[in-house]
C-alpha positions as CSV (number, residue, x, y, z in Angstrom):
1,M,0.0,0.1,0.2
2,P,1.5,3.7,-0.9
3,M,2.1,5.8,1.9
4,P,-0.2,8.4,1.9
5,M,0.8,12.1,1.0
6,P,1.7,14.5,3.9
7,T,-0.7,17.1,4.7
8,P,0.4,20.5,3.6
9,Q,0.0,23.2,6.4
10,P,-2.9,25.7,5.7
11,T,-0.7,28.1,3.9
12,A,1.2,25.6,2.0
13,A,-2.1,24.4,1.3
14,L,-3.8,27.4,-0.3
15,L,-0.9,28.0,-2.3
16,L,-1.2,24.6,-3.4
17,S,-5.0,25.4,-4.3
18,Y,-4.3,28.3,-6.2
19,L,-1.3,26.7,-8.3
20,A,-3.9,23.8,-8.8
21,D,-6.4,25.9,-10.2
22,A,-3.5,28.0,-12.4
23,Y,-2.5,24.6,-13.9
24,R,-5.9,23.6,-14.9
25,L,-6.2,26.7,-16.9
26,N,-2.7,26.5,-18.6
27,P,-0.4,23.4,-17.6
28,E,2.5,25.3,-18.6
29,T,1.9,28.2,-16.4
30,E,4.6,29.6,-13.8
31,V,3.2,31.7,-10.9
32,S,5.3,34.2,-9.1
33,G,5.9,34.9,-5.6
34,P,4.1,38.7,-5.8
35,E,1.2,37.2,-7.8
36,L,0.7,34.6,-4.8
37,Q,0.9,37.7,-2.3
38,H,-1.4,39.5,-4.0
39,E,-4.4,37.0,-5.0
40,L,-4.0,35.4,-1.6
41,G,-3.5,38.4,0.7
42,L,-0.3,36.9,1.9
43,D,3.0,38.7,3.1
44,A,6.1,37.7,1.3
45,R,7.4,35.5,4.1
46,A,4.7,33.6,4.2
47,V,4.8,32.7,0.7
48,R,8.8,31.9,0.6
49,E,7.7,29.4,3.9
50,G,4.8,27.8,2.2
51,V,6.5,27.6,-1.2
52,A,9.6,25.9,0.9
53,E,7.4,23.3,2.6
54,L,5.7,22.5,-0.8
55,A,9.2,22.2,-2.6
56,R,10.3,19.7,0.5
57,Q,7.4,17.9,-0.4
58,G,7.7,17.5,-4.3
59,L,4.9,19.3,-4.8
60,V,6.3,22.2,-6.8
61,E,9.2,23.1,-9.2
62,W,10.9,26.9,-7.7
63,D,13.3,28.8,-8.9
64,P,14.0,31.3,-5.7
65,L,15.4,34.5,-7.2
66,L,16.7,37.1,-4.9
67,S,13.5,39.5,-5.6
68,N,11.3,37.0,-6.8
69,I,10.1,33.5,-6.9
70,W,8.7,31.4,-9.6
71,L,7.1,28.0,-9.0
72,R,5.3,25.1,-11.2
73,L,3.3,22.4,-10.3
74,T,4.4,18.7,-10.4
75,D,2.7,16.1,-11.3
76,K,2.7,15.1,-7.5
77,G,1.5,18.4,-6.3
78,L,-1.4,18.1,-8.8
79,A,-1.9,14.7,-7.5
80,A,-1.8,16.2,-4.0
81,A,-4.0,19.0,-4.7
82,E,-7.0,16.7,-6.3
83,T,-6.6,14.3,-3.1
84,P,-8.9,15.3,-0.2
85,P,-7.2,15.9,2.8
86,R,-7.2,13.1,5.3
87,I,-9.2,13.6,8.9
88,T,-7.0,12.6,11.8
89,G,-7.6,11.9,15.3
90,R,-10.7,9.7,14.8
């Protein structure tokens, strides 16, 4: 049985959802850090930390530049975005 994917933290889950929506519109799309900040109402630190978490899990590919972040959803990230979150503690 395959290991379940870890559930991203709230900010990372929000970023993943936004990226999945962008991917569904255009699979070649890359999203910038400022776009995520503007569209989701997050500060730069929250975006950077959320993206770093997603990258550690292999859910996004990213190019952290000095003044910006560009990222693209991976196949694993799309699968995670389409999988309902697991409820624990029951």
